[in-house]
N, C-alpha and C positions, 0 to 999 in steps of 0.2 A: 504494500500500500504506500502511496506517495503521501507523506505527512507534511511535506513542505516542498518548496520549489526545487530544493537540492537533495532531499533525503528520502530514500525509499526504506521503509521499515517493515520487516516481516516479524510478526509477533509470535510468541509461544503458541503452539497449536491448541492448548487447553483454553477453554472458554468460560471459566468461572469468574464472574464479575461481581465485585462488591459495590452495591448501590451507595453504600456509605461514603465511598471514595469521591463520588461526584460532589457531595455536600462538603467534604473536607477540602477539596480543591477550590470550591466556590468560596468557602470561608477564607482560605489563604489569599485568594485573589482580591477580596474586598477588605480584609483587615489591614490596619496600618502596620505592616510588617516590613522593616527596613531591608531584610534580605530579599524579599519578593520585589520590593520597590527598586532595588538595585538592578533587577533584571529588565526594568521598563525604561522607556524613553523619558519618563518623568523624573528619574533620579538626577539630582543635581550634584555634580562632582565638587569637591572642595578645592579644586585648582582651577585656574583661569586659562583661557585660550592664549592670552599674552604670555603666560608662563611657559606653555608648550612651545610657542614660537621662539622664545628666548633659548630654550634648551635643545631644540631640534638640531642645532648646529653641531652637536657632539656626535662624532662618528662611532665612538666606543662607549658602552655603558656597562659598568660593573654593578650588578644587582645583588645585594647582600641581604640574606634573610634565611628563614627556615620554614619548612612545611608549606602551609597555605599562603605564606607571604611571597613565595617564589614559584610554587608549582603551577599556578594559573598562568603567570607570565611566560614560564617555560613552555607550557602547552601551546600558547599562542605563537611564540617565536618559532617553535619547531614545526607546527602545523602549517604555518604561512611563510616559511623561510624563503620560498621562491619570490615572494613579494617584498622582502625586507632587505634593505641595503646596509643597514647598520650592523655593527658587531656587538652582541650582548654576551657578557661573561657572567654566569650564575655561580655565586659563592654561597653554597648551601650545605657545606659539610666542614668538618674540622680536619683538613688535610694539609700536610707539609707543602704541597704544590701551591697552595694559596699564597704562601710567602714569596713565591718566585714570579708572580704575575707582574708583567711589565706595565708601567704607567706611561702611556704615550701622551703626547701633548694635548690631543683633542679628546679627552675622556671625562666621563662624569660618573660619580658614585651615587647609587640609589640604594639607601638603606631602609628596609621595611621590617617593622615589628609592631603588632597591634599593642601589646603590653608595654613595649619599650624596655623590657627586662629579659628578653630571650638570651640565654647564656651564650649559645653558639654565635648568635649575631653580634653580641657585645665583643666576644673574643676576636672574631674576624674583623670587625670595625676597628678595634684597637690596633691591629697590625696593618690594615690596608688603607684606612682613611686618615688623611692629614688636613690640617687647616688650610694649606695652600692649594688643596684640591677644590674642585667644584662639587658640592655635596647637596643632595636632597634626602631628607628623612621623611618617611611616612609612618606616623605613630599616633596613638591616642592623645588627645589634648588633656594630659594630666601629668603629674610629677612622675618621672621615671628616669632610669639611667640614660637612655638614648635621647630623651627630651633635654636633659641637662647637657649632654654632650653636644647636641645640635646647637644649643645656645652658645656653648663655648667655642664651637667651630664656626659660628655665624653662618650655619647652613640654612637652606630653604626648608621650611617645615610644612608638610601637607598633613592635615588631620585625617586619621583613620576613623571611620564611622564606628562609634562605640558598640553598636548593636549588630555588627556584622562580623562574625568569626572568620578567621583566616581562610578556612576551606570553602566558605561561601562567598568570598570577597572578590572573585575573579572579574565580575562585571561592575565592581565599584572602583574607587581610586587605585586600589592595589593592583588590579589587572589592567585597567584602562589607561592609567598614566604611562606605564611601560609600553602599552600598545600604541599610544599616540607618539611616543618617542621613537617607536619603530617605523613611524610613518603610516600607520594604519588608521582607519576611520572608526572611532569608538562608537559612533551612532549606529553603524551597521551591525554591531554585535547585539544590540538591544532589540530582540525580536519577540519579547513576551506579549506585547500589546497585540501583535498580529496572531501569534500562536493560540492565545486563549479564545480567539474567534474562529479557529480552525477546527471543525468537528473531527476530521481525520486525526489530527494531532491529539486532541483531548481524549477521544475514544481509545486511541492506541496507547496513550499514557496510562489511562485508567485500567485497561485490560492487562497491560504489562505489569503494573504494580500489583494488581489482584493475583496474577499468576505467581509472581515472585513470593508474595505472602503465603500462597499455598505451598510452594516449594519449601519455605522455611518451616511450616507446620509439619511437613513430611520429612524433616531433618536433612534437606538438601541445603547445606549452608555455604558451599563453595560456589562463587560466581566466577567462572573461568572466561576471560576475554581472549578470544582467538583473533589477534590483531594482524591483519594482512597489510598494514600501512605503516612503514617505519616512521614516518613523520607524525604519527599519532601516538607514539610510545609515551611521550610526556603527558599527553591528554589523559591517558589511562593511569599514569602515576597520580595525576590530580584526582581522577575518579576513585582510585584506590583509597586515598586518604579520606575523601568525601564520605564514602560508604562505610569504611571500617571505623573511622573516628566518630561518625554520627550515630551509627547503629549498634556498635559493639558494647552493649551495656546490659546489666541484669541477666547475664548468661545468655543473651540473645545476640542477633546480628548476622552479618554476612561477611565472609572473607573473600575479597576480590583478588584473583590471581591473574597476572598478565602473562599471556603466552604469545611469543613472537612466531608468527607464521610466515612462510611455510617451514622455517627451521625446526619448529617443535614437532612437525610430522615425523622427524627422525629421532625423537627423544621421548617426550611424555605422551604422545598421541596414543600409544598402545594402552596406557593407563586410562586415558579419557574414554577409550572405546570399550575396554574390557575390565577395568578396575572397579573400585567401589562406586556405587550409584548414589553418591552424596553431593552431586554437582549439577548446576545448570550452566548454559553456555551462551556467549554473545559473539557472533561473527561480525567483524568490522572491516569494511573495505571502502577504498576511495578510488574512483576512476582516475587513471593516469595514462593518457595517450602519448605522453612525451618520454616514456621509459625506453631503455635500451632495446635495440632490436637484434634478433639472432642474425648472424652472418651466414647466409644460405650456403655459400660455396664451401663452408667449413663443416656443414652438417653431413654426417654419414647417412647412407641410404636406409639403414636400420631405423633411423629416427627422422625420417622424411617429414613427419607430422609437425616438427618444430619449425619448418621453413615458413617464412613470412610472419612469424609470431614475434611479438615483443614481450618484455617481462610482464607487462600488465595483463596480456592475454593468458600467459602461463599461470600467473597467480590467480586470475579469475577462474580458470579451469580447475585449479587445486581447491579453491573455495567451493565451487559447485559440487565437485566430487566428494569433498568432506561432508557437506550438507546432506548429500544423497545417502552416504553411509550412516550418518547420524539418524536420518529418518528411518532407515531400515532397522536400526538398533533401538528405536524409540527413545533416543536421548533428547531431552528438552533443550531447545535453543531458540534464540531470536537473532535477527541480523539487521545491521545498519549498512546501507549501500549509499555512498555519497557520489553524486555525479558532478560535483563542483567543490573546489577547495577555496573558500573565501571567508571573510569575517562573518557574513550572514549565516552560513552553514555551521560554522564553529559556535557562534552565539546560540543557535538553535539547539545544538548538542549540550552546551552548558546548561541551558534552561531546562531541557528534558531531564538531565541527570540530577539537577538540584531539586526539581519538583518530585521526581521519583523518590529521592532519598528522604525528603521531608514527609511525604505521604506514607512511606513505609514506617518511618518513626512513629507516626500517629497510629497506624494499625497495630504496631507492636507495643503500644503504650509506653514508649520511652521518649525522652527529650532528645531530639536530634541535634540540638544546638550546643550541648556541653561535651566535655571530655575529662571527667573527674579523675580517672585513674592516671592519666598522663601527668596531671599536676602532682601526683604523689612522687613520681620519678624526679621531677624538677626539684621538689623539696628535699628529697633524699640526696640528690647530687650535691646540692648546696651544703648539706650537713657534712658530707664527706670532704668537701673542699675547704671547709672552715678550719 
């Protein structure tokens, strides 16, 4: 089914629908919820157009942060890298190599942390960010380590929305400021207003969530993403955090596992087909007519069927073959097929997955906006370092 101009979506074949979900989605749409508002064209960013114009001259941007502070921007950069002429370096780990990053003349530091007290971000900022650099900090408007440091460095400060957690922040300042510095159009990402009027999108979303809820009740807790598009690997790292951190509470939740295809046909596919039946699957594919083409004169007669084929056609054949085998084995799956790679299609995916996650949280009777156990590790780490 075509759920938008660019996305074809094949739902799980099961057809059990929760009528309650339509009401939950309607409530989300009309409530004054800052997360949902950030998906819309009505959301007002806390930075100005003039600021973007001033900073677009920088050809290299170092984005320093952790988790939801960087994953959304990474997903955008990788998914749309063919349109982006800037170089982005993502500093989101504690690695020795971070110390050796060169500072070219035309570079900008972008430091992001909602709390302003993220340990890894503070450590990397301490090493990489200097007063004579050009620096932007995105953080909450409250007293914190990074807010104090920003003042000391006389850095530009953009306020992080208090009511939008990192993993939900991709269409707020946290993702849209980097997107604009990449030269992308932030307005094109905001597709919520159109999607909620689209019956195909809404019905597909509701049926999808209803089916996943049924899988959870039947103890299928593993959500395996069979990703046939290398440029979407960071998108699914973002999705992994979104789902695991939002729903993994009270002994409930889903574990998203990212599988790189077709490589994993030669490793874990045997388990997917004949192992424990505790998983459901997502096929993900993006049309790419510009991929490398087979050199016909080099193909042996035994493999004549490869002639006139490019990598896109080979990957598509592998996708269709795998889906056919899944059907025969009655393995539950859904599939996303994108015929266009642009801001609009990516914004639609962000919106779909965010709504899916929040609605699942409501059905599971858990709060999808908190991450209490992660805070325990932060507290314990601080005690050890004291």
